[in-house]
C-alpha positions in Angstrom: 22.2 -52.5 -36.1 20.4 -54.7 -38.6 22.9 -54.0 -41.4 25.8 -55.2 -39.3 27.3 -51.8 -39.0 29.3 -51.3 -35.8 27.7 -48.9 -33.4 29.5 -45.6 -32.6 30.8 -45.3 -29.0 31.1 -42.2 -26.9 34.4 -41.5 -25.0 32.5 -42.7 -21.9 31.3 -46.0 -23.3 33.7 -48.0 -21.1 32.5 -46.3 -17.9 28.9 -47.1 -18.7 29.6 -50.8 -19.4 31.8 -51.1 -16.3 29.0 -49.7 -14.1 26.3 -52.0 -15.3 24.4 -49.8 -17.8 22.0 -51.4 -20.2 23.3 -50.3 -23.6 21.1 -49.8 -26.6 21.3 -48.6 -30.2 20.3 -45.0 -30.3 20.7 -43.2 -33.6 23.6 -45.5 -34.5 25.3 -45.0 -31.1 25.8 -47.5 -28.2 24.1 -45.5 -25.4 23.1 -46.2 -21.8 19.3 -46.5 -21.5 19.4 -47.0 -17.7 21.8 -48.0 -15.0 19.4 -49.3 -12.3 15.9 -47.9 -11.8 14.5 -45.4 -14.3 12.3 -43.9 -11.5 15.3 -43.6 -9.2 17.4 -41.9 -11.9 14.6 -39.5 -12.7 13.9 -38.5 -9.0 17.6 -38.1 -8.3 17.7 -35.5 -11.0 14.6 -33.7 -9.7 15.8 -33.8 -6.1 19.6 -33.6 -6.3 21.7 -34.0 -9.5 21.8 -36.3 -12.5 24.7 -36.8 -14.9 24.1 -37.6 -18.6 26.4 -38.6 -21.4 25.2 -36.7 -24.4 28.3 -37.1 -26.5 26.2 -38.6 -29.2 24.8 -35.2 -30.0 26.3 -33.6 -33.1 28.8 -30.7 -32.5 29.6 -28.5 -35.5 31.7 -25.4 -35.8 30.6 -22.8 -38.4 33.2 -20.1 -38.9 34.7 -17.8 -41.5 33.9 -14.2 -42.5 30.4 -15.0 -43.7 29.4 -17.4 -40.9 26.8 -15.1 -39.3 25.2 -14.3 -42.7 25.2 -18.0 -43.6 23.6 -19.3 -40.4 21.1 -16.4 -40.4 19.8 -17.5 -43.7 19.1 -21.0 -42.4 18.0 -20.7 -38.8 14.5 -19.5 -37.7 16.1 -17.5 -34.9 17.9 -14.3 -35.3 21.6 -14.6 -34.4 23.1 -11.3 -35.6 22.5 -9.7 -32.2 24.1 -12.5 -30.2 27.0 -11.7 -27.9 30.0 -13.9 -27.2 29.1 -16.9 -25.1 25.4 -16.5 -25.7 23.4 -19.6 -26.6 20.0 -19.8 -28.4 17.5 -22.5 -29.2 16.5 -22.4 -32.9 15.1 -24.5 -35.6 16.3 -25.5 -39.1 13.4 -25.7 -41.5 12.9 -26.8 -45.1 11.2 -24.7 -47.7 7.8 -26.0 -46.7 8.3 -24.9 -43.1 8.8 -28.5 -41.8 11.4 -28.9 -39.1 14.7 -30.5 -40.2 16.1 -30.3 -36.7 16.0 -28.3 -33.5 19.4 -27.0 -32.5 21.4 -24.9 -30.0 23.5 -22.2 -31.6 26.5 -20.8 -29.6 28.3 -17.6 -30.3 31.9 -18.5 -29.8 34.8 -16.1 -29.2 37.8 -17.4 -27.3 39.5 -14.9 -24.9 42.9 -15.3 -26.5 41.6 -14.2 -29.8 41.6 -17.6 -31.5 38.5 -19.2 -32.9 35.6 -16.9 -33.5 32.3 -18.1 -35.0 29.4 -20.3 -34.1 28.9 -23.7 -32.5 25.9 -25.8 -33.5 24.6 -28.7 -31.4 22.3 -30.9 -33.4 20.4 -34.1 -32.7 22.4 -37.3 -33.2 19.8 -38.8 -35.7 20.0 -35.6 -37.8 23.7 -34.9 -37.8 24.4 -36.3 -41.3 21.3 -34.6 -42.7 22.1 -31.2 -41.2 25.8 -31.3 -42.3 24.6 -32.1 -45.9 22.0 -29.3 -45.7 24.5 -26.8 -44.6 26.9 -27.7 -47.4 24.2 -27.6 -50.0 23.3 -24.0 -49.0 26.7 -22.5 -48.5 26.7 -21.1 -52.1 29.6 -18.7 -52.7 29.9 -17.6 -49.1 33.2 -17.7 -47.3 32.3 -20.1 -44.5 33.7 -23.2 -42.9 31.6 -26.2 -41.8 33.5 -28.5 -39.5 32.0 -31.6 -37.8 33.8 -31.9 -34.5 31.5 -34.6 -33.0 34.3 -37.2 -32.8 36.8 -34.8 -31.3 34.7 -33.7 -28.3 32.5 -35.2 -25.6 29.4 -33.6 -24.1 28.2 -34.1 -20.5 25.0 -32.7 -18.9 24.9 -32.1 -15.2 21.3 -31.3 -14.1 19.3 -30.8 -11.0 18.9 -28.4 -8.0 22.4 -29.3 -6.7 24.0 -29.3 -10.2 25.6 -25.9 -9.9 26.9 -26.6 -6.4 28.5 -29.8 -7.7 30.1 -28.1 -10.7 31.3 -25.1 -8.8 33.5 -27.4 -6.7 35.4 -28.5 -9.8 35.3 -25.5 -12.0 37.6 -22.4 -12.2 34.6 -20.3 -13.1 31.9 -19.4 -10.5 29.0 -21.0 -12.3 26.4 -19.4 -10.0 27.1 -16.2 -11.8 26.6 -17.7 -15.3 23.4 -16.5 -16.9 20.9 -19.0 -18.4 21.6 -19.7 -22.0 25.1 -18.4 -21.8 28.4 -20.2 -21.7 32.0 -19.7 -20.8 35.4 -21.3 -21.7 36.9 -22.3 -18.4 38.6 -25.3 -16.7 36.7 -28.2 -15.3 38.7 -30.6 -13.1 41.8 -28.7 -14.5 40.8 -29.5 -18.1 39.8 -26.8 -20.7 36.0 -27.0 -21.4 33.1 -24.9 -22.6 30.3 -24.8 -20.0 26.9 -23.5 -20.8 23.9 -23.1 -18.4 21.5 -25.1 -20.6 19.8 -28.5 -20.4 16.9 -30.7 -21.4 15.3 -31.7 -18.1 13.4 -28.7 -16.8 16.0 -28.4 -14.0 18.9 -25.9 -13.5 22.3 -27.2 -14.6 25.0 -27.1 -17.2 26.2 -28.8 -20.3 30.0 -29.3 -20.7 31.8 -29.7 -24.0 35.3 -31.0 -23.6 38.1 -32.8 -25.5 37.2 -36.5 -26.0 40.5 -37.4 -24.4 39.7 -35.6 -21.2 36.1 -36.8 -20.8 36.6 -39.9 -18.7 38.5 -38.0 -16.0 36.1 -35.1 -16.0 33.1 -37.5 -15.8 34.6 -39.5 -13.0 35.5 -36.5 -10.8 32.2 -34.8 -11.2 30.5 -38.2 -10.6 32.2 -38.4 -7.2 30.7 -35.1 -6.2 27.3 -35.9 -7.7 27.0 -39.1 -5.7 28.0 -37.3 -2.5 25.2 -34.9 -3.2 22.7 -37.8 -3.6 22.8 -38.1 -7.4 24.4 -40.3 -10.0 24.3 -41.3 -13.7 21.1 -41.1 -15.7 20.3 -43.0 -18.9 18.2 -42.2 -22.0 15.0 -43.6 -20.5 14.9 -41.1 -17.5 16.2 -38.3 -19.8 13.0 -38.9 -21.8 10.6 -38.8 -18.8 12.3 -35.7 -17.5 12.0 -33.8 -20.8 8.4 -34.9 -21.2 7.5 -33.6 -17.8 9.2 -30.3 -18.8 7.1 -30.2 -22.0 10.1 -30.2 -24.2 9.7 -31.6 -27.8 11.7 -34.5 -29.1 12.7 -34.8 -32.7 11.0 -37.7 -34.4 8.1 -37.4 -32.0 6.8 -33.8 -31.5 9.0 -32.5 -34.4 9.5 -33.7 -37.9 9.7 -32.5 -41.5 5.9 -32.7 -41.6 5.4 -30.5 -38.5 6.1 -26.7 -38.5 7.3 -24.7 -35.5 4.0 -22.7 -35.2 1.8 -25.8 -34.6 4.5 -27.2 -32.3 4.1 -24.2 -30.1 7.7 -22.9 -30.8 6.8 -19.5 -32.3 9.2 -17.9 -29.7 12.0 -19.5 -31.8 10.8 -18.0 -35.1 11.9 -14.4 -35.8 10.2 -13.2 -39.0 10.6 -9.5 -38.9 13.3 -7.9 -41.1 15.0 -11.1 -42.2 14.9 -13.9 -44.8 15.6 -17.5 -44.2 14.7 -20.9 -45.7 11.1 -21.7 -44.9 10.1 -18.1 -43.9 7.2 -17.8 -46.4 5.8 -21.1 -45.3 5.9 -20.1 -41.7 4.2 -16.8 -42.4 1.3 -18.9 -43.9 1.4 -21.3 -40.9 0.9 -18.4 -38.5 -2.4 -17.6 -40.3 -3.6 -21.2 -40.4 -6.0 -21.8 -37.6 -7.0 -25.3 -38.8 -3.7 -27.1 -38.5 -3.2 -29.6 -35.6 -1.4 -28.2 -32.6 0.7 -29.6 -29.8 -1.0 -30.1 -26.4 -0.3 -31.7 -23.1 -2.6 -34.4 -21.8 -3.2 -35.8 -18.3 -4.8 -39.2 -18.2 -6.9 -40.9 -15.6 -5.8 -44.1 -14.0 -2.3 -45.6 -14.2 -1.9 -46.7 -17.8 0.3 -44.5 -19.9 -0.5 -43.7 -23.5 2.2 -44.5 -26.1 3.2 -42.9 -29.4 0.6 -43.3 -32.0 -2.4 -43.8 -29.6 -5.5 -42.1 -31.1 -6.9 -39.1 -29.2 -10.7 -38.9 -29.3 -13.3 -36.3 -28.5 -16.9 -37.6 -28.2 -15.6 -40.9 -29.6 -14.4 -39.2 -32.8 -10.6 -39.1 -33.6 -9.1 -35.6 -33.2 -5.4 -36.4 -33.1 -2.7 -38.7 -31.9 -0.2 -39.1 -29.1 3.4 -38.3 -29.9 5.0 -39.1 -26.5 3.6 -40.6 -23.3 4.8 -41.9 -20.0 3.9 -42.5 -16.4 5.3 -39.4 -14.6 7.6 -40.4 -11.7 7.2 -36.9 -10.3 3.4 -36.7 -10.3 2.7 -40.5 -10.2 0.1 -40.3 -13.1 0.2 -40.7 -16.8 1.0 -37.7 -19.0 1.4 -37.3 -22.7 1.9 -34.9 -25.5 0.2 -35.0 -28.9 -1.3 -33.1 -31.8 -5.0 -32.4 -31.9 -7.4 -30.3 -33.9 -7.6 -26.7 -32.7 -11.2 -27.3 -31.5 -9.9 -29.8 -29.0 -6.8 -27.9 -27.8 -8.1 -25.6 -25.0 -6.9 -26.5 -21.5 -9.6 -28.4 -19.6 -11.0 -30.0 -22.7 -12.2 -33.5 -21.9 -10.8 -36.1 -24.3 -10.0 -39.8 -24.4 -7.0 -41.9 -25.5 -7.4 -45.2 -27.2 -4.9 -47.6 -25.5 -5.1 -51.0 -27.1 -8.8 -50.7 -27.9 -9.9 -49.2 -24.5 -10.8 -45.6 -24.2 -9.1 -43.9 -21.2 -10.3 -40.5 -20.0 -8.0 -37.6 -20.4 -8.0 -33.8 -20.5 -5.9 -31.1 -22.0 -3.6 -29.4 -19.5 -1.2 -26.5 -19.8 2.5 -27.2 -20.4 5.0 -27.7 -19.0 3.7 -30.3 -16.7 6.6 -29.7 -14.4 8.2 -26.4 -13.6 11.0 -26.1 -11.1 10.8 -23.6 -8.2 12.7 -20.4 -8.5 
């Protein structure tokens, strides 16, 4: 980091370094961007199983008698009807409707009657901001806000053979676990919370475990993953996977200047019968048919568009690219961006300015990739 601050390290940092990962600064964390080939890591996840260290993500516990009321007043998604173990994707917005972060909220109730409340997984770059936002809005409510990021690790196991790999080391039969649900179980004999969630477009699970247990859990699952034709995956392939799956990334498709409606995330906004920060702005956004909207783009040729590239229609600017890559799965350039509504219909011919040259493109439905059922 430019200011000389030492980068944070996940509990798996030593393993990454020992296995040749190229480490980079990501949101103040030393993280593996790739181990060998980005394409190989990407395709291993699509075809077999990929393992991701996502311990840099923020993990918060929100508990106390007023926890549900408190979170319900800040999240765009209803949570008062969640059942134990259920997981939901939601957003945290400011008063203007801009996205402060996109989050996963977990309804937690331990079988032995201990902790009962909510877990919140937030983006690494937004953790400090969200913790401050929560504390600023707690008012007189009886609620606890506990940042547990340093105490736990988080591992994603994704791909068509992910459940098979995890079932071999888990006390719970994960084939029976419903999507966006989780369970407290034992993985490699260690206590862990396992949810059927992910950020790749593939089936799989995310594991939250004690930091002290992470290295053993990682190593044992890695043995199984490699036997199945998979292996470790860095941030670079994680980005190409999520882009193919049409999933937004904070700082690219989401920001405080972008609202959930134009981002195509209205499914995560529940307006009826409830009040939350940003609600009025989102009501207005639903009626605004002039705001730029998020679209998927397929480009001709081989050259990928990058963030900030201007999108044109009949040689006139109509938007900008927010994420772009050369898709390892489809072997062609794809991108996401925001364009004027008049340029947003699937099939619309456009162009992308890449270093002064206009490359033909067209709007396509998202996700680009959808796994078979």
